[in-house]
C-alpha positions as CSV (number, residue, x, y, z in Angstrom):
1,M,34.6,-60.9,-39.5
2,M,35.9,-64.0,-37.8
3,T,33.6,-67.0,-37.6
4,V,32.8,-68.1,-34.1
5,L,32.4,-71.8,-33.6
6,F,30.7,-73.6,-30.7
7,K,32.6,-76.6,-29.3
8,S,29.6,-78.3,-27.9
9,I,26.0,-77.8,-29.0
10,L,23.1,-79.7,-27.5
11,I,20.4,-80.7,-30.0
12,V,17.0,-81.4,-28.5
13,E,14.9,-83.0,-31.2
14,D,12.6,-86.1,-31.0
15,E,12.6,-86.7,-34.7
16,M,15.8,-88.6,-35.3
17,L,16.2,-87.8,-39.0
18,I,15.9,-84.1,-38.2
19,A,18.4,-84.4,-35.3
20,M,20.9,-86.3,-37.5
21,D,20.5,-83.7,-40.3
22,A,21.0,-80.9,-37.7
23,E,24.1,-82.6,-36.4
24,D,25.5,-83.1,-39.9
25,S,24.9,-79.5,-40.8
26,L,26.5,-78.2,-37.6
27,E,29.6,-80.4,-37.9
28,T,30.0,-79.6,-41.6
29,A,30.1,-75.9,-40.5
30,G,32.8,-76.6,-37.9
31,H,30.7,-76.7,-34.7
32,G,30.9,-79.6,-32.2
33,V,27.8,-81.4,-31.1
34,A,27.8,-82.5,-27.4
35,K,24.7,-84.6,-27.5
36,I,21.4,-85.2,-29.1
37,A,18.5,-85.5,-26.6
38,R,15.0,-86.7,-27.6
39,T,13.1,-85.8,-24.4
40,V,13.0,-83.1,-21.7
41,S,14.5,-85.5,-19.2
42,E,17.3,-86.6,-21.5
43,A,18.1,-82.9,-22.2
44,M,18.2,-82.0,-18.5
45,R,20.5,-84.9,-17.8
46,A,22.8,-83.9,-20.7
47,L,23.0,-80.4,-19.3
48,Q,24.1,-81.8,-16.0
49,D,26.7,-84.2,-17.5
50,N,28.1,-82.1,-20.4
51,Q,29.7,-78.7,-20.9
52,V,27.3,-77.1,-23.4
53,D,28.1,-73.9,-25.3
54,A,24.7,-73.5,-27.0
55,A,21.5,-75.4,-27.6
56,L,18.9,-75.8,-30.4
57,L,15.6,-76.9,-29.0
58,D,12.5,-78.4,-30.6
59,F,9.5,-77.2,-28.7
60,N,7.1,-80.2,-28.4
61,L,8.8,-83.3,-27.0
62,P,7.3,-86.7,-26.0
63,D,7.5,-85.8,-22.3
64,G,6.5,-82.1,-22.4
65,T,7.7,-78.8,-23.9
66,S,11.3,-77.5,-23.9
67,A,10.3,-74.5,-21.8
68,P,12.1,-75.9,-18.6
69,I,15.2,-76.5,-20.7
70,A,15.1,-73.0,-22.1
71,R,14.8,-71.5,-18.6
72,W,17.8,-73.6,-17.4
73,L,19.8,-72.4,-20.3
74,Q,18.9,-68.8,-19.7
75,E,19.7,-69.0,-16.0
76,H,23.1,-70.4,-16.9
77,G,23.9,-67.9,-19.7
78,V,23.9,-70.5,-22.5
79,P,22.7,-69.2,-25.8
80,F,19.8,-71.1,-27.4
81,A,17.2,-71.0,-30.1
82,I,13.8,-72.8,-30.5
83,V,13.5,-74.6,-33.8
84,T,9.9,-75.7,-34.2
85,S,7.1,-76.3,-36.7
86,Q,4.8,-74.1,-34.6
87,S,4.5,-70.4,-35.3
88,P,6.0,-67.9,-32.7
89,N,2.4,-66.8,-32.0
90,Q,1.5,-70.3,-30.9
91,L,4.4,-70.3,-28.4
92,S,3.4,-67.1,-26.6
93,G,2.0,-67.8,-23.2
94,E,4.1,-71.1,-22.9
95,G,6.4,-69.7,-20.2
96,L,9.4,-69.4,-22.5
97,P,12.1,-67.0,-21.6
98,H,12.9,-64.5,-24.4
99,S,14.3,-66.6,-27.2
100,R,15.0,-66.7,-30.9
101,I,12.3,-68.8,-32.6
102,Y,12.9,-70.4,-36.0
103,Q,10.4,-72.4,-38.1
104,K,11.3,-75.8,-39.4
105,P,12.8,-76.7,-41.8
106,S,15.7,-74.5,-40.9
107,D,19.4,-74.2,-41.6
108,Y,20.9,-75.3,-38.3
109,A,24.4,-74.1,-39.1
110,A,23.1,-70.6,-39.9
111,I,21.1,-70.5,-36.6
112,A,24.2,-71.5,-34.7
113,Q,26.2,-68.8,-36.5
114,E,23.5,-66.2,-35.5
115,L,23.7,-67.4,-31.9
116,A,27.5,-67.2,-31.9
117,E,27.5,-63.6,-33.3
118,A,24.9,-62.5,-30.7
119,A,26.8,-64.1,-27.8
């Protein structure tokens, strides 16, 4: 099976060490990282300004939850996953579109590979 690589992944994560670790993991696996966004507003700007193939979203951000980002991604057909310290049960009722939810700590490269294979 051929490995599918994303050219530009948006990482939405407010903890900079986690974001940098995710970026390193993705780039080591051969994926490109378009941008790291720390807030909902930064992420929405990044989606307007950059071509994004996929996104990995933390759920709780300083200016709200990533639910609006997830809805935008779904509407535009961009694969994404939620990577959070919360359990999937805690996220039910949060207005999220159907999405893959992974618990931190996670292997970001493996998540990207699963997204690529499902796309």
